[in-house]
C-alpha positions as CSV (number, residue, x, y, z in Angstrom):
1,X,0.0,0.0,-0.1
2,X,1.1,3.5,-0.7
3,X,0.3,6.9,0.7
4,X,0.1,9.8,-1.7
5,X,-0.2,13.5,-0.9
6,X,-3.2,15.0,-2.8
7,X,-1.4,17.9,-4.8
8,X,-2.8,17.7,-8.3
9,X,-6.1,17.9,-10.1
10,X,-5.9,14.1,-11.0
11,X,-5.3,13.3,-7.3
12,X,-8.1,15.6,-6.2
13,X,-10.4,13.6,-8.6
14,X,-9.4,10.4,-6.9
15,X,-10.0,11.8,-3.5
16,X,-13.4,12.8,-4.6
17,X,-14.3,9.7,-6.4
18,X,-13.3,7.1,-3.8
19,X,-16.7,7.1,-2.0
20,X,-18.5,6.2,-5.2
21,X,-16.9,2.7,-5.2
22,X,-17.1,2.3,-1.4
23,X,-20.9,3.0,-1.2
24,X,-21.9,1.5,-4.7
25,X,-24.2,-0.9,-3.1
26,X,-25.5,1.3,-0.4
27,X,-29.0,2.6,-1.2
28,X,-28.9,5.1,1.6
29,X,-25.8,6.9,0.5
30,X,-26.0,10.2,-1.2
31,X,-22.9,11.6,-2.9
32,X,-22.1,15.2,-1.8
33,X,-21.5,17.9,-4.5
34,X,-17.8,17.9,-5.4
35,X,-17.8,21.6,-5.1
36,X,-19.0,21.4,-1.4
37,X,-16.1,19.1,-0.5
38,X,-13.4,21.1,-2.5
39,X,-14.6,24.5,-1.1
40,X,-13.1,23.3,2.2
41,X,-9.7,23.2,0.8
42,X,-9.3,26.6,-0.7
43,X,-8.7,29.9,1.0
44,X,-11.0,31.8,-1.1
45,X,-14.0,29.8,-0.1
46,X,-12.9,28.7,3.5
47,X,-11.4,31.4,5.9
48,X,-10.0,28.6,8.1
49,X,-7.9,27.0,5.4
50,X,-4.2,27.7,5.2
51,X,-2.0,25.7,2.8
52,X,0.7,25.1,5.4
53,X,-1.9,23.8,8.0
54,X,-3.7,21.3,5.8
55,X,-2.8,18.2,3.9
56,X,-4.7,15.4,2.2
57,X,-3.7,11.8,1.3
58,X,-5.2,9.0,-0.7
59,X,-4.1,5.5,-0.1
60,X,-3.6,3.0,-2.9
61,X,-3.2,-0.8,-3.2
62,X,-0.6,-2.7,-5.0
63,X,-2.4,-2.3,-8.3
64,X,-2.7,1.5,-7.8
65,X,-6.4,1.4,-7.0
66,X,-7.4,4.1,-4.5
67,X,-8.7,2.4,-1.2
68,X,-8.6,5.2,1.4
69,X,-8.4,8.8,1.9
70,X,-8.1,11.3,4.8
71,X,-7.3,15.0,5.4
72,X,-5.4,16.4,8.5
73,X,-5.5,20.1,9.3
74,X,-5.2,22.7,12.0
75,X,-7.8,25.2,12.9
76,X,-5.9,28.1,14.5
77,X,-9.1,29.4,16.1
78,X,-9.6,26.2,18.1
79,X,-6.3,24.4,18.3
80,X,-5.0,26.0,21.4
81,X,-8.3,26.1,23.4
82,X,-7.7,22.7,25.1
83,X,-5.2,21.2,27.6
84,X,-3.4,19.9,24.7
85,X,-3.0,21.7,21.3
86,X,-5.4,19.8,19.1
87,X,-5.4,19.2,15.4
88,X,-8.0,17.5,13.3
89,X,-8.7,14.8,10.8
90,X,-11.6,14.6,8.5
91,X,-13.1,13.3,5.2
92,X,-12.0,9.9,6.1
93,X,-13.1,7.0,3.8
94,X,-11.6,3.6,3.6
95,X,-12.3,-0.1,2.3
96,X,-13.1,-2.4,5.0
97,X,-9.6,-3.0,6.2
98,X,-8.4,-1.9,9.6
99,X,-4.7,-2.0,8.5
100,X,-5.5,0.5,5.7
101,X,-7.4,2.7,8.1
102,X,-4.6,2.8,10.6
103,X,-2.1,3.8,8.0
104,X,-4.2,6.8,7.3
105,X,-4.5,7.6,11.0
106,X,-0.8,7.1,11.5
107,X,0.0,9.6,8.7
108,X,-2.3,12.3,10.1
109,X,-0.9,11.7,13.7
110,X,2.7,12.0,12.6
111,X,2.0,15.1,10.5
112,X,0.0,16.8,13.3
113,X,2.7,15.9,15.7
114,X,5.4,17.5,13.6
115,X,3.2,20.7,13.5
116,X,3.1,20.9,17.3
117,X,-0.2,19.3,18.1
118,X,-0.5,16.8,21.0
119,X,-4.0,15.4,20.1
120,X,-6.5,15.0,17.2
121,X,-10.2,15.3,16.8
122,X,-12.2,13.5,14.1
123,X,-13.9,13.1,11.9
124,X,-14.5,16.8,11.8
125,X,-14.6,19.8,9.3
126,X,-12.0,22.4,8.8
127,X,-14.6,25.1,9.7
128,X,-17.8,25.4,11.5
129,X,-19.5,22.5,13.2
130,X,-22.8,22.4,11.2
131,X,-21.1,20.7,8.4
132,X,-19.2,17.4,8.0
133,X,-18.9,16.8,11.7
134,X,-18.8,13.5,13.6
135,X,-18.9,9.7,12.7
136,X,-22.4,8.2,12.2
137,X,-22.7,5.4,14.6
138,X,-26.5,5.1,14.7
139,X,-29.3,5.9,12.3
140,X,-28.0,4.8,8.9
141,X,-30.6,6.7,7.0
142,X,-30.0,8.8,3.9
143,X,-27.8,11.8,5.1
144,X,-28.9,15.3,5.2
145,X,-27.0,18.1,3.1
146,X,-23.4,18.4,4.0
147,X,-23.7,15.8,6.9
148,X,-21.5,12.9,7.3
149,X,-22.4,9.5,6.4
150,X,-20.1,6.4,6.7
151,X,-19.8,2.7,6.8
152,X,-20.7,1.2,10.3
153,X,-17.3,-0.5,10.4
154,X,-15.6,2.9,10.7
155,X,-16.6,3.1,14.4
156,X,-14.4,0.1,15.1
157,X,-11.6,1.6,13.1
158,X,-11.5,4.7,15.2
159,X,-12.2,3.0,18.6
160,X,-9.6,0.2,17.9
161,X,-7.0,2.8,17.0
162,X,-7.5,4.4,20.4
163,X,-9.8,7.4,19.7
164,X,-12.2,8.1,22.6
165,X,-15.6,9.8,22.4
166,X,-15.2,13.6,23.0
167,X,-18.9,14.3,22.7
168,X,-22.0,12.7,21.1
169,X,-24.2,14.6,18.6
170,X,-27.9,13.9,18.3
171,X,-30.0,14.6,15.3
172,X,-33.6,14.9,16.2
173,X,-36.7,14.2,14.0
174,X,-40.2,15.6,14.4
175,X,-43.5,14.9,12.7
176,X,-44.6,18.5,11.8
177,X,-48.3,17.5,11.5
178,X,-48.5,16.5,15.3
179,X,-49.7,19.4,17.4
180,X,-47.5,20.6,20.3
181,X,-48.4,20.0,23.9
182,X,-51.0,22.3,25.2
183,X,-48.5,23.7,27.7
184,X,-46.5,25.3,25.0
185,X,-49.6,27.1,23.6
186,X,-50.1,28.5,27.0
187,X,-46.5,29.8,27.1
188,X,-46.9,31.1,23.6
189,X,-50.1,33.0,24.6
190,X,-48.2,34.6,27.4
191,X,-45.5,35.9,25.2
192,X,-48.0,37.1,22.5
193,X,-49.8,39.3,25.2
194,X,-46.5,41.2,25.6
195,X,-46.6,43.7,22.7
196,X,-42.8,44.1,22.9
197,X,-42.3,40.6,21.3
198,X,-43.2,39.6,17.8
199,X,-42.2,36.9,15.2
200,X,-42.1,36.9,11.4
201,X,-40.8,34.9,8.5
202,X,-38.2,36.1,6.0
203,X,-39.2,38.2,3.2
204,X,-36.8,37.8,0.1
205,X,-37.8,41.4,-1.0
206,X,-36.1,42.7,2.2
207,X,-33.2,40.2,2.5
208,X,-30.7,42.8,3.5
209,X,-32.6,43.5,6.7
210,X,-32.8,39.8,7.6
211,X,-29.0,39.3,6.7
212,X,-28.2,42.1,9.3
213,X,-30.6,40.6,11.8
214,X,-29.1,37.2,11.3
215,X,-25.5,38.4,12.0
216,X,-26.7,40.3,15.1
217,X,-28.3,37.4,16.6
218,X,-25.6,34.9,15.6
219,X,-22.8,37.0,17.2
220,X,-24.8,37.5,20.4
221,X,-25.8,33.9,20.7
222,X,-22.8,31.9,19.5
223,X,-19.6,34.1,19.4
224,X,-18.6,32.8,22.9
225,X,-19.1,29.2,22.1
226,X,-15.9,27.0,21.7
227,X,-14.5,27.4,18.3
228,X,-16.9,30.0,17.1
229,X,-15.6,33.3,15.8
230,X,-17.6,36.4,15.2
231,X,-19.4,36.5,11.8
232,X,-18.6,39.4,9.5
233,X,-21.0,41.3,7.3
234,X,-19.5,39.7,4.3
235,X,-19.8,36.2,5.7
236,X,-23.4,36.7,6.8
237,X,-24.2,38.2,3.4
238,X,-22.7,35.3,1.6
239,X,-24.3,32.6,3.7
240,X,-27.9,33.9,3.5
241,X,-27.6,34.8,-0.3
242,X,-26.3,31.3,-1.0
243,X,-29.4,29.9,0.6
244,X,-31.7,32.2,-1.4
245,X,-32.3,29.8,-4.4
246,X,-33.6,27.1,-2.2
247,X,-35.0,29.2,0.6
248,X,-38.7,28.7,1.7
249,X,-39.5,32.0,3.2
250,X,-42.3,30.6,5.4
251,X,-40.1,28.2,7.3
252,X,-37.4,30.8,8.2
253,X,-38.6,32.6,11.4
254,X,-37.1,35.6,13.4
255,X,-38.0,36.8,16.8
256,X,-37.9,40.4,17.9
257,X,-38.0,42.4,21.2
258,X,-38.9,46.0,20.8
259,X,-38.1,45.6,17.1
260,X,-34.5,44.3,18.0
261,X,-33.6,40.8,16.6
262,X,-33.3,38.3,19.5
263,X,-33.7,34.8,18.0
264,X,-34.2,32.7,14.8
265,X,-35.4,29.3,13.8
266,X,-34.0,28.9,10.2
267,X,-35.1,25.9,8.2
268,X,-34.7,25.1,4.5
269,X,-36.0,22.2,2.4
270,X,-33.6,19.3,2.9
271,X,-31.3,19.7,0.0
272,X,-30.2,16.2,-0.5
273,X,-33.8,15.2,-1.0
274,X,-34.5,18.3,-3.1
275,X,-31.8,17.8,-5.7
276,X,-28.4,16.6,-4.5
277,X,-29.2,12.9,-4.6
278,X,-29.8,13.3,-8.4
279,X,-26.5,15.2,-9.1
280,X,-23.9,12.5,-8.8
281,X,-21.5,15.1,-7.5
282,X,-22.0,17.6,-10.3
283,X,-24.3,20.6,-10.1
284,X,-25.4,20.4,-13.9
285,X,-28.1,22.4,-15.7
286,X,-30.4,19.3,-15.6
287,X,-29.8,19.1,-11.8
288,X,-30.6,22.7,-11.3
289,X,-33.8,22.2,-13.4
290,X,-34.7,19.2,-11.1
291,X,-34.2,21.6,-8.1
292,X,-36.7,24.1,-9.5
293,X,-39.2,21.5,-10.5
294,X,-39.2,19.7,-7.0
295,X,-39.3,23.0,-5.2
296,X,-42.3,24.3,-7.5
297,X,-44.1,21.0,-7.1
298,X,-43.5,20.6,-3.4
299,X,-41.8,17.2,-3.8
300,X,-39.5,17.7,-0.9
301,X,-41.4,16.7,2.3
302,X,-38.5,17.1,4.8
303,X,-37.3,20.4,6.1
304,X,-33.9,20.7,7.7
305,X,-33.5,22.9,10.7
306,X,-30.2,24.7,10.1
307,X,-29.9,26.8,13.2
308,X,-32.1,27.5,16.2
309,X,-31.4,29.9,19.1
310,X,-32.2,33.0,21.1
311,X,-29.7,35.5,22.5
312,X,-28.7,34.9,26.3
313,X,-30.7,37.8,27.5
314,X,-34.1,36.4,26.3
315,X,-33.5,32.8,27.1
316,X,-35.6,30.9,29.6
317,X,-38.5,33.5,29.2
318,X,-40.5,31.3,26.8
319,X,-39.4,33.0,23.6
320,X,-38.0,29.8,22.2
321,X,-41.3,27.9,22.8
322,X,-43.3,30.8,21.4
323,X,-41.4,30.9,18.2
324,X,-41.7,27.1,17.8
325,X,-45.5,27.3,18.3
326,X,-45.7,30.2,15.6
327,X,-43.7,27.9,13.2
328,X,-45.7,24.8,14.0
329,X,-49.1,26.5,13.5
330,X,-47.9,27.8,10.1
331,X,-46.7,24.3,9.0
332,X,-50.0,22.7,10.1
333,X,-51.9,25.1,7.9
334,X,-49.7,24.8,4.8
335,X,-49.4,21.0,4.8
336,X,-46.3,21.1,2.6
337,X,-43.8,19.3,4.9
338,X,-44.2,16.1,6.8
339,X,-41.1,16.2,9.0
340,X,-38.4,18.3,10.2
341,X,-34.8,17.0,10.8
342,X,-32.9,19.3,13.1
343,X,-29.2,20.1,13.0
344,X,-27.4,18.1,15.5
345,X,-27.4,18.9,19.3
346,X,-24.3,18.0,21.4
347,X,-24.7,16.0,24.6
348,X,-22.8,18.8,26.1
349,X,-25.9,21.0,25.7
350,X,-28.6,19.2,27.7
351,X,-30.8,22.4,27.8
352,X,-31.3,22.2,24.0
353,X,-31.7,18.5,24.0
354,X,-34.5,19.1,26.6
355,X,-36.2,21.7,24.4
356,X,-36.1,19.2,21.4
357,X,-37.5,16.4,23.4
358,X,-40.2,18.5,25.0
359,X,-41.6,19.4,21.5
360,X,-42.0,15.8,20.7
361,X,-38.8,15.3,18.6
362,X,-37.0,12.0,18.8
363,X,-33.3,11.1,18.3
364,X,-33.0,10.0,14.7
365,X,-29.3,9.8,14.1
366,X,-26.2,9.7,16.4
367,X,-22.7,10.9,15.5
368,X,-19.6,10.7,17.6
369,X,-16.9,13.3,17.7
370,X,-13.7,11.4,18.8
371,X,-10.4,12.6,20.4
372,X,-7.0,10.9,20.3
373,X,-4.3,12.1,22.8
374,X,-0.8,11.5,21.5
375,X,0.3,10.9,25.0
376,X,-1.4,7.8,25.9
377,X,-0.9,8.3,29.6
378,X,-2.4,11.8,29.5
379,X,-5.9,12.2,31.2
380,X,-8.7,12.1,28.8
381,X,-11.5,14.7,29.4
382,X,-14.9,14.8,27.7
383,X,-16.4,18.0,26.3
384,X,-17.6,20.2,29.2
385,X,-21.3,20.9,29.6
386,X,-22.6,24.2,28.6
C-alpha cells in the first residue's frame, strides 16, 4: 500500500471519487456535491484554510487502486483552546480493512505531531460545526445536506486505534403534523400578550434586513461558544444569499423584542432530498432544473433545521417555545412538509436536548466526535457541559 499526498487535479479527482466505489451498493448513500467538498480546501472559499496547515492523502493498493483517503488540518481558532494543542482529521473514507485505516490515522498523527499538536479530533470539518462533523454510529438513514455518512465499520476503526468519544451528537426528527403539547400554547399565549415581542418569517424582498438581523443574533448567541468566531457582514451576506435559491420564506423565522432581533429558527427544504441525490456530485443544468421542479411541485417533504437559538438575555423566558409554536401552526396550515430534521445537538448541551424532546422530537441519528491524545498516559476529558 502507498500513501500519496493530494497535490494535483488528478489526485483531487481520486480523492473525490473514492466514495463512489465504497458505497456503490448502499441505497442510503447520497454523494455530496464535489464543489461542497472542494470548497473546504481553498482559502477563497474557506477562511479557516491555510495551505501550510492542511494536507490530504489518498491510499492506494498494489495495483494502484484508491482504497482510502483522509485530510489532516489545524484550525488556528480552536487548536489551542484545550489542555493539549489539538489538530483535526476529516473526510476519512476507507475500504473495510483496519490496516489501511490505521495507515491513514498514523500519517495524520505524525503530520500533526510535527506541527506541534498533541491530540487530534475527528472526523470533523475544517470550519464550523454544522457541516461534515462527527462519525455516524446509529441511524444509517440517507444523510442530510453536508452531513457525514459512513460505513458502520468505521466506528471500530476509530475506537480500535485509540480514539475516545469527546462528545455525542444527536440529530432529532419531528413529525410536523403533530400538534404541540397544550402547555406550549399557554407559554406562547403569554408571550403574545407582551406587545414588545413579535415573530415573522423571512421576506426575500427585504433580504438585506434579515441578513443584518441574522448576524446580530448569531454574534450575540454563538460567538462565545468554543471554536466559534464572530461572523462578519460579508460572511453573513454570503451565507444567506447562498441559501436564497432554495429558501422557503415560510420556514425561516425571526424573533424580535422592541423591534430588535433576538432569535431565529431557520430551516430550508432538505437539499439532499430536493436535488443533491440526483446530481452524482455535479451541479449540472439538468440538476438545477430538477431543483426548481421539485421546489415548485412541493416534492420535498422534509425540512432541515439549520440553526435555532435565542440570545442569552431572552433565554428561559418562553421565547424559544413561542417561536416554535408560531412555526408549528404555520406548518400545520400549509401542509407542505411532513417532518423536520434538526441540525445536531451535542450531549454537552442538555438544555437544547430538553427543548427538542419537549416538543416531541426523537433522536433519529447519532454521530460521535472522537479525540485521540498523542500522550497515551495523559488524562482524557470529555467536552464540558454548557
